[in-house]
VEXMI-771862 format. One record per atom (N, C-alpha, C): residue in one letter; x negated, y, z negated. Coordinates in steps of 0.1 Angstrom, whole numbers, padded with zeros to 4 digits, always signed. Each point is the difference from the previous one (the first is absolute). Layout:
BEGIN
aXYZ ...
***
This chain:
BEGIN
m-0128+0123+0093 m+0008+0015+0005 m+0010+0003-0012 n+0000+0012-0002 n+0007+0008-0010 n+0012+0008+0005 i+0009-0001-0004 i+0014+0004+0004 i+0006+0008-0011 e+0005+0011+0003 e+0010+0006-0006 e+0012+0004+0005 t+0013-0002-0008 t+0012+0000+0006 t+0011+0007-0009 i+0014-0002+0002 i+0009+0004-0007 i+0001-0012-0011 n+0004+0006-0014 n+0002-0010-0010 n+0014-0005+0002 h+0005-0010+0006 h+0011-0004+0002 h+0008-0006-0012 f+0013-0002-0004 f+0004-0004-0010 f+0004-0018-0001 i-0007-0002-0011 i+0002-0017+0000 i+0012+0000-0011 k+0011-0006+0005 k+0012+0001-0006 k+0006-0015-0007 a-0004-0008+0003 a+0003-0015-0007 a-0008-0007+0006 v-0005-0012-0010 v-0007-0012+0002 v+0010-0013-0002 s+0000-0009+0010 s+0008-0013-0007 s-0012-0011+0003 i+0000-0008-0009 i-0010-0011+0000 i+0005-0012-0002 v-0003-0009+0009 v+0006-0014-0006 v-0010-0010+0000 l+0002-0010-0005 l-0011-0011-0003 l+0008-0015-0001 p-0004-0007+0006 p+0006-0013+0003 p-0001-0007-0015 k+0007-0010-0005 k+0001-0010-0011 k-0009-0010+0003 n-0012-0001-0005 n-0006-0012+0001 n+0006-0015-0001 p+0000-0006+0012 p+0008-0015+0001 p-0008-0010-0010 l-0014+0002-0003 l-0006-0009-0006 l-0002+0002-0014 h+0001-0009-0008 h-0003+0003-0016 h-0016-0004-0001 k-0005+0007-0012 k-0013+0002-0002 k-0009-0012+0002 e+0007-0010-0007 e-0006-0016+0004 e-0001-0004+0014 d+0011+0003+0008 d+0000-0004+0015 d-0014+0010+0007 e+0000+0012-0004 e-0011+0008+0003 e-0015-0005-0003 l-0001-0003-0013 l-0013-0004-0002 l-0004-0012+0005 k+0010-0011+0005 k-0002-0011+0005 k-0004+0002+0014 l+0008+0011+0005 l-0005+0002+0016 l-0011+0005+0000 c-0006+0008-0009 c-0012+0006+0002 c-0010-0008-0005 n+0002-0010-0006 n-0009-0010-0007 n-0009+0006-0014 i+0005+0009-0006 i-0002+0004-0011 i+0006+0000-0015 n-0008-0002-0009 n+0003-0004-0015 n+0008+0011-0005 e+0006+0000-0011 e+0007+0011-0008 e-0009+0010-0007 r-0011-0005-0004 r-0013+0009-0005 r-0003+0008+0010 k-0007-0009+0010 k-0005+0011+0011 k+0008+0011+0005 y+0014-0003+0001 y+0010+0010+0002 y+0001+0010-0008 q-0002-0004-0015 q+0001+0011-0008 q-0012+0010+0001 l-0011-0005+0002 l-0014+0007+0003 l+0001+0009+0011 l+0007-0005+0009 l+0003+0009+0014 l+0008+0011-0003 q+0012-0001-0009 q+0009+0009-0003 q-0007+0010-0007 e-0009-0003-0010 e-0006+0009-0010 e-0010+0008+0009 n-0009-0004+0011 n-0005+0009+0007 n+0004+0006+0008 s+0010-0005+0009 s+0010+0007+0010 s+0007+0011-0008 g+0006-0001-0011 g+0011+0009-0004 g+0013-0005+0004 i+0001-0012+0006 i+0013-0002+0010 i+0008-0012-0011 f+0012+0005-0003 f+0005-0013-0007 f+0014-0005+0009 n+0000+0006+0012 n+0015-0004+0005 n-0003+0004+0015 h+0007-0008+0006 h-0001+0004+0015 h+0013-0010+0007 f+0001+0006+0013 f+0013-0002+0008 f-0003-0005+0014 v+0007-0012+0004 v-0003-0007+0010 v+0013-0005+0010 s+0000+0004+0010 s+0012+0000+0008 s+0003-0014+0003 d+0013-0007+0000 d+0001-0014+0004 d-0002-0001+0016 e+0001-0012+0002 e+0000-0006+0015 e+0004+0008+0011 s+0012+0005-0004 s+0009+0006+0009 s+0000+0015+0001 t-0008+0007-0010 t+0002+0013-0002 t-0012+0006+0008 y+0001+0012+0008 y-0012+0004+0006 y-0001+0015-0001 s-0007+0008+0007 s-0002+0014-0003 s+0015+0009+0004 s+0003-0004+0008 s+0010+0008+0007 s+0015-0003-0011 d+0001-0011-0006 d+0009-0004-0010 d-0004+0010-0011 l-0009+0001-0006 l-0002+0007-0012 l+0000+0015+0005 a-0002+0003+0010 a-0001+0014+0007 a+0013+0004-0002 t+0010-0008+0006 t+0014+0003+0003 t+0008+0001-0013 q-0005-0010-0009 q+0006+0004-0015 q-0005+0012-0008 a-0010+0003+0002 a-0008+0015-0005 a+0007+0012+0006 l+0004-0001+0013 l+0006+0010+0006 l+0015-0001-0004 e+0007-0011+0000 e+0012-0001-0004 e+0004+0006-0013 e-0008+0001-0008 e+0002+0004-0015 e+0001+0016-0001 l-0003+0008+0011 l+0002+0015+0000 l+0011+0001+0005 f+0005-0010+0012 f+0014+0002+0003 f+0013-0002-0012 s-0004-0010-0006 s+0010-0004-0013 s+0000+0009-0008 k-0012+0007-0004 k+0001+0013-0010 k+0006+0012+0006 d+0004+0001+0010 d+0004+0008+0012 d-0009+0015-0004 i-0015-0006+0001 i-0006+0011+0002 i-0007+0004+0013 l+0006-0009+0009 l-0003+0003+0016 l+0009-0009+0009 k+0006+0007+0007 k+0007-0004+0010 k-0008-0005+0014 k+0007-0011+0006 k-0009-0006+0011 k-0001+0010+0012 d+0009+0007+0002 d-0001+0009+0011 d-0009+0015+0000 e-0004-0001-0013 e-0009+0010-0005 e-0015-0003+0002 i-0003-0011+0003 i-0013-0004+0003 i-0007+0003+0014 d-0007+0011-0001 d-0010+0003+0014 d-0008-0006+0005 l-0011-0004-0011 l-0009-0009+0003 l-0003-0012-0011 l+0000-0010+0005 l-0005-0012-0008 l-0012-0007+0002 v-0009+0001-0010 v-0015-0004+0003 v-0001-0013-0007 f-0002-0011+0005 f-0004-0014-0007 f-0015-0003+0000 t-0006-0003-0012 t-0014-0003-0001 t-0004-0012-0009 s-0009-0011+0008 s+0000-0011-0005 s-0012-0008+0008 f-0008-0008-0007 f-0008-0008+0002 f+0005-0016+0004 t+0010+0001-0003 t+0009-0014+0001 t+0015-0001+0006 p-0001+0006+0010 p+0014+0001+0009 p+0007-0015+0002 d+0012+0000+0004 d+0008-0014+0002 d-0009-0003+0015 y+0000+0008+0008 y-0004-0002+0013 y-0011+0009+0006 l-0005+0000+0011 l-0004+0008+0007 l+0010+0004+0011 a+0010-0006+0003 a+0012+0006+0006 a+0012-0011-0002 p+0012+0007-0004 p+0002+0016+0000 p-0005+0006-0013 a-0003+0011+0000 a-0004+0012-0010 a+0010-0003-0011 c-0007+0001-0012 c+0008-0002-0014 c+0008+0013+0001 t-0004+0010+0005 t+0011+0013-0002 t+0011-0006+0008 s+0003-0006+0011 s+0012-0006+0008 s+0005-0010-0008 l-0008-0009-0009 l+0008-0009-0007 l+0008+0008-0013 i-0006+0011-0004 i+0007+0004-0010 i+0013+0011+0003 h-0005+0004+0012 h+0013+0009+0005 h+0010-0008+0004 k-0003-0011+0005 k+0012-0012+0003 k+0007-0005-0015 n-0010-0001-0008 n+0007-0007-0015 n+0010+0011-0004 l-0005+0011+0001 l+0007+0013-0006 l+0011+0009+0010 n+0001-0003+0013 n+0008+0006+0009 n-0002+0014-0001 l-0016+0006+0000 l-0002+0010-0001 l+0001+0009+0014 s+0001+0015+0000 s+0004+0007+0012 s-0009+0000+0010 s+0004-0002+0012 s-0010+0000+0011 s-0005+0013+0004 h+0002+0010-0009 h-0007+0011+0002 h-0016+0001-0008 t+0002-0012-0009 t-0013+0000-0008 t-0011-0003+0008 l-0012+0009-0003 l-0013-0003+0007 l-0006-0013-0009 c-0005-0009+0007 c-0005-0012-0010 c-0016+0000+0006 l-0006-0004-0012 l-0015+0000+0003 l-0008-0010-0009 d-0006-0010+0006 d-0006-0012-0006 d-0018+0004-0001 v-0002-0001-0013 v-0014+0002-0002 v-0006-0011-0006 l-0015-0003+0002 l-0008-0013-0003 l-0007+0004-0015 g+0004-0002-0011 g-0006+0006-0009 g-0006-0009-0012 f-0010+0001-0006 f-0005-0008-0010 f+0001+0008-0015 c-0009-0002-0007 c+0000+0005-0015 c+0004+0017+0002 p-0009+0006+0009 p+0001+0014+0003 p+0013+0006+0009 g+0009-0010+0002 g+0009+0001+0009 g+0011+0011-0005 f+0003-0001-0011 f+0008+0012-0006 f-0002+0016+0002 l-0011+0000-0001 l-0007+0016+0001 l-0002+0003+0012 q-0004-0009+0011 q-0002+0000+0014 q+0014+0004+0007 s+0010-0008-0005 s+0014+0001+0005 s+0007+0013-0008 l-0002+0005-0012 l+0004+0009-0004 l-0005+0015+0007 l-0009-0003+0004 l-0009+0013+0007 l+0010-0001+0014 q+0003-0010+0010 q+0006+0000+0009 q+0016+0005+0000 v+0006-0003-0013 v+0015+0007-0003 v-0002+0014-0003 f-0011+0006-0008 f+0001+0014-0003 f-0002+0007+0015 l-0007-0006+0008 l-0005+0006+0013 l+0011+0004+0006 a+0010-0014+0000 a+0010-0001+0009 a+0012+0011-0002 l-0001+0000-0013 l+0011+0009-0009 l-0003+0017+0004 n-0011-0001+0006 n-0003+0017+0003 n+0007+0003+0014 l+0007-0012+0004 l+0006+0004+0015 l+0014+0006-0001 p+0007+0006+0005 p+0014+0007-0003 p+0008-0013+0002 s+0000-0009+0006 s+0012-0009+0002 s-0001-0013-0013 i-0012+0000-0008 i-0002-0010-0010 i+0005+0006-0013 k+0013-0003-0007 k+0000+0007-0010 k+0000-0009-0014 k+0003-0015+0003 k-0002-0010-0009 k-0006-0014+0004 a-0009-0003-0008 a-0007-0010+0005 a-0001-0012-0009 v-0002-0013+0000 v+0000-0013-0008 v-0014-0006+0004 l-0009+0000-0011 l-0013-0009+0002 l+0004-0012-0007 i+0000-0012+0009 i-0003-0012-0006 i-0014-0006-0001 c-0004-0005-0010 c-0012-0011+0000 c+0005-0011-0007 a-0006-0011+0006 a+0004-0015-0005 a-0010-0009+0004 s-0002-0009-0011 s-0012-0012+0004 s+0006-0013-0006 v-0001-0009+0005 v+0004-0014-0005 v-0014-0006+0004 k-0011+0005-0006 k-0013-0005-0001 k-0003-0015-0002 s+0010-0005-0011 s+0000-0016-0004 s-0001-0006+0010 k+0009+0002+0011 k-0002-0009+0011 k-0011-0001+0010 a-0011+0012-0003 a-0011-0004+0006 a-0013-0003-0010 i+0003-0006-0011 i-0008-0005-0007 i-0002-0013-0005 d-0013-0004+0003 d-0001-0017-0002 d-0003+0001-0015 a+0010-0005-0009 a+0000-0002-0015 a-0008-0006-0003 q-0004-0013+0006 q-0013-0008-0002 q-0012+0005-0002 k-0004+0010+0013 k-0014+0003-0001 k+0001+0014-0005 d+0008+0009-0001 d+0001+0013-0004 d+0010+0001-0012 k-0001-0007-0012 k+0010-0003-0009 k+0000+0013-0010 i-0010+0007+0002 i+0000+0014-0006 i+0010+0010+0005 t-0005+0002+0010 t+0009+0010+0010 t+0015-0005-0001 f+0001-0012+0002 f+0016-0005+0002 f+0006+0004-0016 l-0005-0003-0011 l+0004+0001-0014 l+0003+0013-0005 n-0011+0009+0009 n+0003+0015-0005 n+0009+0007+0010 n+0005-0007+0010 n+0006+0012+0014 n+0015-0001-0003 s+0005+0008+0003 s+0015+0002+0000 s+0006+0005+0013 d+0009-0007+0003 d+0009+0006+0013 d+0007+0010-0005 s+0005+0012+0011 s+0008+0007-0005 s+0005+0009+0013 a+0012+0010-0002 a-0001+0010+0007 a+0006+0012-0003 s-0004+0016+0004 s+0007+0009-0002 s+0006+0007+0010 a+0011+0009-0004 a+0005+0008+0008 a-0002+0013-0006 i-0005+0011+0008 i-0004+0012-0005 i+0007+0012+0007 l+0010+0004-0006 l+0009+0014+0007 l-0009+0013+0000 i-0005+0005+0010 i-0008+0015+0002 i+0010+0005+0006 e+0003+0016-0006 e+0008+0008+0007 e-0011+0013+0002 k+0007+0008+0014 k-0010+0011+0002 k+0001+0010-0009 n-0010+0007-0003 n-0003+0012-0005 n-0002+0011+0006 t+0008+0011+0003 t+0000+0013+0007 t-0009+0008-0002 n-0008+0000-0013 n-0008+0011-0004 n-0014-0002+0004 i-0004+0004+0009 i-0014-0001+0006 i-0013+0003-0008 e+0005+0008-0011 e-0010+0002-0013 e-0005-0012-0008 d+0008-0010-0001 d+0001-0011-0007 d-0011-0010+0008 k-0011-0003-0006 k-0009-0006+0009 k-0005-0015-0008 s-0002-0010+0008 s-0004-0010-0005 s-0016-0005+0007 y-0004-0011-0002 y-0014+0001+0004 y-0003-0015+0002 f-0007-0003+0013 f-0003-0014+0001 f-0013+0000+0004 a-0007-0015-0001 a-0012-0001+0003 a-0004-0014+0004 q-0006-0002+0009 q-0004-0015+0007 q-0013-0002+0004 k-0007-0009-0002 k-0013-0007+0004 k+0000-0012+0004 i-0005-0002+0010 i-0002-0016+0001 i-0016-0005+0004 f-0003-0009-0006 f-0013-0008+0000 f+0001-0011+0008 s+0000+0001+0016 s+0003-0012+0005 s-0009-0009+0004 a-0013+0002-0005 a-0013-0007+0003 a+0001-0015-0006 q+0008-0003-0012 q-0001-0011-0007 q+0016-0007+0001 c+0006+0007+0009 c+0014-0004-0001 c+0004-0015+0002 i-0008-0006+0005 i+0005-0015+0005 i-0006-0009-0014 e-0013+0004-0005 e-0004-0006-0011 e+0006+0002-0013 e+0009+0013-0002 e+0007+0003-0010 e+0013-0007+0000 t+0008-0002+0009 t+0011-0007+0002 t-0002-0010+0012 l+0000-0012-0001 l-0003-0009+0013 l+0013-0001+0007 p-0006+0002+0014 p+0013+0000+0011 p+0013-0008-0004 y+0013+0007+0000 y+0008-0008-0005 y+0014+0003+0010 s+0003-0013+0003 s+0013-0003+0011 s-0005+0007+0015 g+0011+0005+0004 g-0001+0005+0017 g-0005-0012+0008 l-0004+0007+0014 l+0002-0010+0010 l-0016-0005+0001 q-0010+0007-0007 q-0015-0009+0005 q+0003-0011-0009 t-0009-0008+0008 t-0001-0016-0006 t-0008-0001-0014 n-0011+0008+0001 n-0005+0002-0015 n+0004+0006-0010 s+0014+0005+0000 s+0006+0003-0012 s+0004-0008-0008 n+0003+0003-0014 n+0006-0011-0012 n+0013+0003-0002 k+0007-0015-0004 k+0011+0002-0002 k+0004+0006-0012 n-0008+0000-0010 n+0000+0004-0012 n-0009+0013-0002 i+0005+0011-0009 i-0007+0011-0003 i-0012-0003-0009 q-0010+0004+0004 q-0013-0002-0008 q-0009+0010+0002 a-0001+0008-0014 a-0009+0012-0002 a-0014-0003-0006 n-0007+0008-0001 n-0013-0003-0005 n+0000+0010-0013 t+0003-0005-0011 t+0004+0008-0011 t-0012+0006-0007 t-0011-0005+0002 t-0012+0005-0004 t-0006+0011+0008 l+0002-0003+0012 l-0005+0013+0007 l+0010+0015+0001 a+0014-0005-0001 a+0011+0009-0002 a-0003+0009-0013 f-0003-0008-0010 f-0001+0004-0012 f-0014+0011-0002 s-0012-0007+0005 s-0012+0010+0000 s+0000+0011+0010 f+0007-0001+0010 f+0000+0010+0010 f+0007+0012-0006 t+0011-0004-0006 t+0010+0011-0006 t-0006+0006-0010 m-0006-0006-0008 m-0007+0005-0014 m-0012+0009+0004 q-0004-0001+0011 q-0014+0009+0006 q+0004+0010+0008 n+0011-0001+0006 n+0005+0009+0007 n+0011+0009-0002 y+0009-0007-0006 y+0017+0006+0000 y-0005+0014-0010 p-0009+0001-0010 p+0003+0011-0012 p-0008+0012+0010 a-0006-0001+0011 a-0007+0011+0008 a+0012+0006+0009 f+0007-0010+0003 f+0013+0004+0010 f+0007+0008-0008 f+0005-0006-0012 f+0008+0006-0012 f-0005+0016-0002 q-0012+0001-0002 q-0004+0014-0003 q+0001+0009+0012 d-0005-0005+0012 d+0001+0008+0012 d+0015+0005+0004 f+0010-0007-0005 f+0015+0002+0003 f+0003+0012-0007 f-0006+0002-0015 f+0004+0010-0007 f-0007+0016+0005 e-0015-0005+0003 e-0006+0009+0003 e+0004+0009+0016 h+0007-0009+0007 h+0004+0005+0015 h+0010+0006-0001 f+0011-0003-0009 f+0014+0009-0001 f-0002+0007-0014 n-0012+0005-0003 n-0001+0007-0012 n+0011-0002-0011 l+0000-0014-0005 l+0008-0004-0009 l-0006-0002-0012 k+0007+0002-0012 k-0003+0001-0012 k+0005-0013-0010 k-0012-0010-0003 k+0006-0012-0004 k+0010+0003-0014 t-0003+0010-0009 t+0006+0003-0012 t+0014+0007+0005 s+0003+0002+0012 s+0014+0004+0004 s+0010-0011+0003 f-0008-0012-0002 f+0010-0014+0004 f+0006-0005-0014 d+0010-0004+0004 d+0012-0004-0013 d-0005-0018-0001 e-0002-0003+0012 e+0000-0017+0001 e-0011-0006+0012 f-0008-0007-0004 f-0007-0007+0012 f+0003-0014+0000 f+0006-0005+0012 f+0005-0015+0002 f-0010-0005+0012 v-0009-0008-0003 v-0010-0005+0008 v+0004-0016+0001 h+0003-0004+0013 h+0000-0013+0004 h-0011-0010-0007 s+0008-0011-0008 s-0010-0008-0007 s+0005-0015+0002 s-0006-0011+0004 s+0003-0012-0003 s+0000-0009-0011 d-0008+0006-0009 d-0001-0006-0014 d-0007+0011-0008 n+0003-0005-0015 n-0006+0011-0010 n-0015+0001+0000 f-0007-0012+0005 f-0014+0002-0002 f-0005+0010+0009 s+0002-0003+0014 s-0004+0013+0009 s+0006+0011-0002 k+0011+0003-0006 k+0005+0012-0002 k-0010+0006-0010 q+0000-0005-0011 q-0007+0006-0011 q-0013+0004+0006 k-0008-0009+0005 k-0013+0006+0007 k-0001+0011+0010 l+0013+0002+0010 l+0000+0010+0007 l+0003+0012-0007 y+0012+0001-0010 y+0002+0011-0008 y-0014+0003-0008 e-0005-0008-0005 e-0015+0006-0003 e-0008+0008+0009 k-0001-0004+0012 k-0010+0006+0010 k+0008+0013+0006 l+0013+0001-0002 l+0007+0012+0000 l+0001+0010-0009 n-0004-0005-0011 n+0004+0010-0014 n+0013+0003-0002 l+0008-0010+0003 l+0016-0001-0007 l+0002-0009-0010 n+0009+0005-0005 n+0004-0007-0014 n+0009-0015+0003 f-0007-0012-0005 f+0004-0012+0001 f+0010-0004-0007 t+0011-0005+0002 t+0008-0010-0009 t+0003-0011+0008 q+0007-0007-0009 q+0002-0017+0006 q+0015+0005+0007 d-0001-0008+0013 d+0008+0002+0012 d+0013-0007-0004 n+0009+0008-0004 n+0015-0010+0000 n+0005-0003+0012 i-0004+0005+0011 i+0006-0004+0010 i-0004-0013+0004 l-0014-0002+0001 l-0004-0014+0001 l+0002-0009-0009 k+0002+0003-0012 k+0005-0008-0012 k+0013-0006+0005 n+0009+0009+0004 n+0013-0006+0000 n+0005-0003+0014 y-0008+0005+0011 y+0003-0002+0014 y-0010-0007+0008 g-0011-0003-0005 g-0012-0006+0009 g-0004+0012+0009 n-0010-0007+0008 n-0005+0007+0010 n+0009+0002+0012 t+0007+0010+0002 t+0010+0002+0013 t-0005+0005+0007 t-0013+0001+0004 t-0007+0005+0011 t+0005+0015+0005 i+0006-0001+0012 i+0007+0011+0007 i+0009+0011-0010 n+0005-0011-0007 n+0010+0008-0011 n-0006+0004-0012 k-0013-0001-0004 k-0002+0007-0011 k+0002+0012-0004 l-0004+0008+0009 l+0002+0016-0003 l+0018+0000+0000 p+0006-0002+0010 p+0015+0001-0004 p+0007-0005-0012 l-0007-0010-0006 l+0007-0004-0015 l-0007+0010-0008 e-0012+0005+0001 e-0006+0010-0008 e+0013+0012+0000 l+0004+0004+0011 l+0010+0013-0001 l+0013-0007-0006 a+0003-0010+0005 a+0014-0004-0006 a+0000-0004-0016 s-0010-0005-0005 s-0003-0001-0013 s-0003+0012-0008 y-0003+0011+0006 y-0005+0011-0008 y+0015+0007-0010 t-0006+0003-0012 t+0011+0005-0008 t-0003+0014-0006 g-0009+0006+0006 g-0006+0013-0006 g+0010+0010+0000 g+0010-0001+0014 g+0009+0012+0002 g-0010+0014+0005 g+0010+0008+0004 g-0004+0012+0006 g-0008+0002+0012 d-0005+0011+0004 d-0005+0003+0012 d-0015-0003-0001 k-0006-0009+0005 k-0014-0006-0004 k-0008+0003+0014 q-0012+0004-0003 q-0009-0001+0011 q-0009-0014-0002 i+0001-0007+0014 i-0005-0018-0002 i-0008+0002+0010 f-0010-0010-0005 f-0013-0005+0012 f+0003-0014+0000 l+0000-0006+0015 l+0002-0012+0002 l-0013-0003+0007 g-0004-0012-0003 g-0012-0006+0009 g+0000-0015+0001 s-0007-0005+0011 s+0001-0013+0003 s-0010-0003+0011 f-0002-0012+0000 f-0013-0005+0009 f+0004-0014+0002 g-0010-0007+0010 g+0003-0014+0005 g-0002-0001+0011 t+0006-0012+0008 t-0003-0006+0013 t-0004+0012+0011 g-0009-0003+0007 g-0005+0010+0009 g-0015+0004+0004 i-0007+0003-0010 i+0001+0007-0014 i+0005+0011+0000 t+0014+0003-0008 t+0005+0014+0000 t+0002+0005-0011 f-0003+0013-0002 f+0002+0008-0013 f+0012+0010+0003 n+0007+0000-0009 n+0012+0014+0000 n+0001+0006-0011 a+0004+0014+0001 a+0005+0008-0013 a+0010+0009+0005 c+0005+0003-0014 c+0013+0008+0005 c+0004+0009-0011 s+0002+0013+0000 s+0004+0008-0008 s+0016+0005+0001 l+0009-0001-0008 l+0014+0007+0002 l+0007+0002-0013 k+0010+0007+0001 k+0008+0003-0011 k+0011-0008+0001 i+0007-0006-0012 i+0012-0007+0000 i+0007+0005-0014 n+0013+0000+0007 n+0008+0005-0012 n+0006-0014-0006 f-0004-0004-0012 f+0005-0015-0004 f+0014+0004-0006 d+0004+0013-0003 d+0013-0001-0007 d+0013-0004+0013 k-0007+0006+0013 k+0011-0003+0011 k-0006-0016+0007 l-0006-0006-0006 l-0004-0012+0008 l+0006-0011-0006 q+0008-0007+0011 q+0009-0010-0008 q-0010-0012+0004 s-0001-0008-0010 s-0007-0014+0002 s+0007-0013-0003 f-0004-0012+0008 f+0007-0012-0005 f-0012-0010+0005 i+0001-0009-0013 i-0008-0014+0004 i+0007-0010-0004 k+0002-0010+0012 k+0009-0008-0004 k-0005-0017+0004 v+0001-0008-0011 v-0005-0014+0007 v+0015-0006+0005 v-0006-0007+0013 v+0013-0003+0010 v-0004-0019-0003 
***
């Protein structure tokens, strides 16, 4: 599906990451891995730091702190939020919803429309589209999109040590405001390849008795499928909307490690550089793209491509303009 809509304004990005309660030596012992193997992992993945929530910190806790930062900086008032969208694959509970918990924690206005979305690595762009479409409605003027993950709680560190040591828990709160100029366009595309969805990510949680307690993905299948199919999806996106790659200032494509990013960028004919987001923050899954936006130092009015892929198997692409001179960003370790 390809959708053209108004290019609404991304005004602020607040990101929080939990301080890792374990020392490196404790993590290596937990994962049963020695120092040399850990160094090799870092060199191959490009990840030299990661953030893990403690036993009492969950998605709603990190989300609350991310949103609270926007209030404390006087960027947003509680009664100005018309729409609150929370996206995660690690909610605190099935019920009550995480938006209810966040709403309660911060005593938000009763008029705020709350929506919870199940979203994995592609979840940020999927939910960003929903927010943009909602902002086309007359009654929605300001929206906050929250993406949160405490994936560390759903990883078996003994059996899936690489995933655990690369993963970072995090939450982002993104303020998006209505643009009334209907000539300003943004473009979204999504394509789902569901035939192998159960093989790519083994059934996780839920009520079915055959589901797993921990998240487990077939990374080999995911890697090969993405390398084979995302380049064609990428090209179709530009052709469908008659967009020229040369008109874009930046390309931010989701990546879980430097190796896979380099291979994909080669297939997309994009310039590859070592990924400082991965290096400094680890694999933040759903918050990789929000971190790209929050860390960008280029300034000015930029045409941005955002791409993601993951569980489903789902591909996403987005083209939008962001004025980075007016974007307020905060990254905080709590």
